[in-house]
N, C-alpha and C positions, 0 to 999 in steps of 0.2 A: 463658621469662618469662611468656608467654601460656598456655602449658600449664600451670604452676604455680598463675596467677592463677584459671584454669576450674576446676582440681582443689580449691583453697580455697573456690570458691564452691559447689561440688558437696557438699563436707564440712559447711560451714554450713547450707546448705540442706536437707541429706539430716537434719542433726542437729535443726533445727526443725520438720521434718514430722513426723519422730518423736513429738516434745514436744507437737506441736498435734493429733495423732491421738490421743495418750494422754488428751489433756483430753477429746477428742470422745467417745471409748468410755467414759467415765464415766458416760455417759447413754444412748448410742449402742450399736448392734451392730456386730461386727465386719462382716459381710456390707456393712451400709451403709457403712462405712468404705472397703472397697475398691471398691465400684461407685461412689460417687461420686469418689472420687479418681482413678478410671481415666476416666472420664466427662469430668471437669475436665482431665484431663490431655492429651487429645485435641486440644482448640482451641489449648493451648499449643503443642503440636508443630506444628500446622498453621500458625500464627501464624510460627513460628520457620523453618519448612521454604523457604517461597517467597523472604526475601532470601538465603540460602545455594545455591538452585538445587536444592533436594533433590525436588521433585517431578521433574525431569527424571533424577535419579538412582534412582529406583523403578525404572527399566528394565532397569537393569544388573544385576539379581538375575536368575538362572535359577531352574529350580524347585528346586533342591536347597537354593540359599541362603535361598529362600522358606520353604521347609518347616521348614529348622532356624531362623530369625528367628520362625517362629509357633509353633515348641515351645518355643523359649527365652523367648519372650514369655509364655506360658501358665504354664511354669514359675517364671519370675522373677516379674512384674507381678501375676500372679494368684494361684497358690498360694502362694508362698514369701511375697508380702505379705500374704495371709490370714494364715498362720501368724506373720508376724511382728505382725501388729497384734494376733491372739488372745492372743500370748504377752505384748505390751505390757498389753493388758487386764488379764491375770492377774497380772503381777508388777512390772510397771512397766518402762519404757524403760531407766532405769540399770542394772536385772539383766539385761535383754536382753542390752545390748550387748556384755559380754565372751564370752557364748555365741557371739554372732553371729562374734566372730573365727574360728569353726571352719570358714566359708565359705572363707578363705583356705588352710586344711588340705586342705579336700576339692577346692578347684581345683588345689592343688600335686600332690595323688594322682592327680587326672585327667590332669593334664598328664604326668607322669613316664610313666604307663602308656599312655595314649593317643597322646600328641604326643611321646614319647621324650625329654622334659626331663630335666635331671640333679637329682640329690639331692645338698645340698652341706651342709658343716658349718654353716653359717649358716641354712638352712633346718631343720635338725634342733634347731638352738637355738630357732628361731622355734615350731616346733611343740611342743616342750617349755613355752614360756611361753604360748601359746595356750591349752594345755590346764591350765597350773597358774593362769594368773589367774581363768577361773572357778571354780575350785574354791575362791577364797577367799571367793568370795561365796554359796557353799552354805550357811553356817551360818546360821539364821534370826537376825534383827537383834533386838537387846534390846528387850524389852518396855517401854513409855513409864510413866512414874509415874502414879499415880491421878489428879494435879493435872494432868498434860497431857493426859489421856485424856478428864476432864472437859471440857476446853476444845474440843479438836477430837478427832473421831473417827479412831482412829489407822488407816493402812493396812495390811492384813495381806494378804501375797502369797500365791497358790495356787500354791506351789513346783512341784509336779507338774506340774500341767497347763502352766503356764509356760515351765519347762525344757523340756518335751516339744517344745512347739511354737516354742520359740525354736532348738532343735537341728533339726527340719524345716525352718524357715527358713532355716537356715546350710547345710542341705542343697541347698536350690533356690537361694539365691545362690551357692553352689558351684559346680553344676553349669552355671548358664547362661553364664557368661564362656566356657566351654570351646565352647558351642554358637556363640555370638556371633562367636567368633574363626574358627570354622571356615567362618561364612558370609560374611565380609568377605575377598573375594578383591582387592579394592582397598581403597585407604585414601583418606580425605580427611572434611571438615566435612560435605558434601553427603551423602555416601554412609552416614556415622555418623546423621546424623538421619532419612534415610530408612530406614534398618533399624530404629532405636528406633521409626518411627511404624508400622511393620508389626507389629513385637512388641506396641506399646500395643495396636493395633488389635484383633490376635487375641486378646489377654489380655481387653479390653473385651467380645467377643462372647463370649467364655468365661464370665466372672463374671457377664454377663447370664440366661444359661441358668437358673441356681436362681430368677430373678425371674419365670420362666414359671410357674411354681408357685404357684396363688392364695394360698395361707397365706404365701410368704415376701414376695409383692408387697405385701400387706396390711402385713406387719412393716415392709418397705421405706418405705412411704407413711408409716407411722406415728410416722417420725423427728421429732424436735423441732427447732425453730429452731438452739437452741444447740449442739446436736451437728452439724447441717448445716452451720454456718457453720464451725466447727473443720475438718471433713472437707474443705470446699471449701478452705480455706487449705492443709491438709495435701496436698490434690491439686496444687494449683499449686506448693507448693515442692517436692514430690518431683517432679514433671515437669522444674522447671528445675535439679533435681539430676542427673536423668538425661540431659537435654541437654547440660549442661555437662561430663557426665563422658563421654559420647561424643566431644566437641568435643576435650577434652583428650586422649584417647587418641590422636586424629587428628593431633596437631601435638607432642605429648610422649611420650618412652617410657614404659612402664609401670612401669619401676624408679623414675620421678618422680613419676607420676600416682598409684599406689596407697599409697605412704606418706602421702602428703597428704591423700588421701580418707580415710584412717584417722582422722585429727583428728575424724571426725564423732562417734568413740565419747567423747572428752572432752567436745567442745563440748555435746553432748547433755543433759551433766550440768548444765551452766550453765542451759541452756534450760529444763530439768526443774525447777530450783529457782525459776524466775522463774514458770513457767505452772502447774505441778503440784507446788508445795511440800508439801501434805498427801497426796499420791498417790503419791509415789515413796519408795525407801529410798535413804536417803544414809549418809554415813559414811566413816570412812578405810578401812575392809575394802573397800568398795564400790569407791571410788577407786583403792585400790592394786592391786585385780584388774583394775580396767579400764587403767591403767598398765603394767602386766606384759603382758597380753594385746594391747595396743598396740604395746609394745617387740617383742612376739613377731611382731604383722603387720608391722613394719619390717624385722626380720630377713629374713622370707619375701620382703619385696619388694626388697631391696636386692641389687644386682648385684656377685658376688665381685669380678669383676675390676676394676669400677669403685672398691669399698672398697680393693682391695690398690694402686691407682694412685693415691688421694687420701691415703690415711692411711700415714706412714713406718713401717711394719711392720717386725719383724727379717724374715730371709728364711725361718726355720722357720716362724714364724707366717704368713708368706705362703702357703707351701707346706701346711700344715696347711688353711688357708682355702680351698685352690684344690682339695683332693680332693673328688671327685665320683663317683656311682654312678648308672648307668642302668639301667633295667628289661631284663632280658635276654629279648629277644623271641627266640624258636624261629627 
């Protein structure tokens, strides 16, 4: 129960973080968005660490684990987040969402090759849906009528830039869970928060390096109050999302946490309609692509053994679903 509630909170806050950062990058830069969201996230982590005893848990990590957490933090919280925000600025959060489902495919491939996990029928179906979902969103939306255009300037997505950086963000989000999993020799809320803090701190230092360049620092300081407000809101929301994600994984199976977290892909459509009605792409095709990719994400996350036990499937169907293949290491 607790793991499910934490996962749901993580999904909702992540969806709101994406919608709010979309509002901010309308007038601000992507580097401003990443830098402010990371700096704001550190105090949020610090406030949460003390009640859970996470400061003491920092000493439980050896050198190997710390390096893995640092690399994971730079990849996930700095590089992938930068690509995510840049894609969001180019094509909007609604079009980015289905493409980012590829992160689950990347995680699965790495888990099969590096960790020896099995490929199943459900996972193959999931991969097919994750690929098919974004394909529905590739066709440009119909141009608005002249009357509509005179009332509100239509949003014109930069598809090439947006999809490129969406795929790069999916790559980063797909790699980081493997590194984080390799770093956690012990489980628990305190260990998860401590590991998240190390990753956040490393990403903050990394993203601050470009600001040492005078031109970048002047550009950062030129941020307007409206963009800064939305970046701060997004930073708090995404920090809460990451903390509750770590906590959920500490008390519930991945097969429970991952499907619930994928609800953020649907929830962000509603937040986008509220916060950015004139700066997102909407329509049945976008919703259909998101739902299909979400179904694929669920198929990738569901345990075959658990599904066979819960559903009254015929024996033959159970045998088909139980088929698996592992990477043939020499």
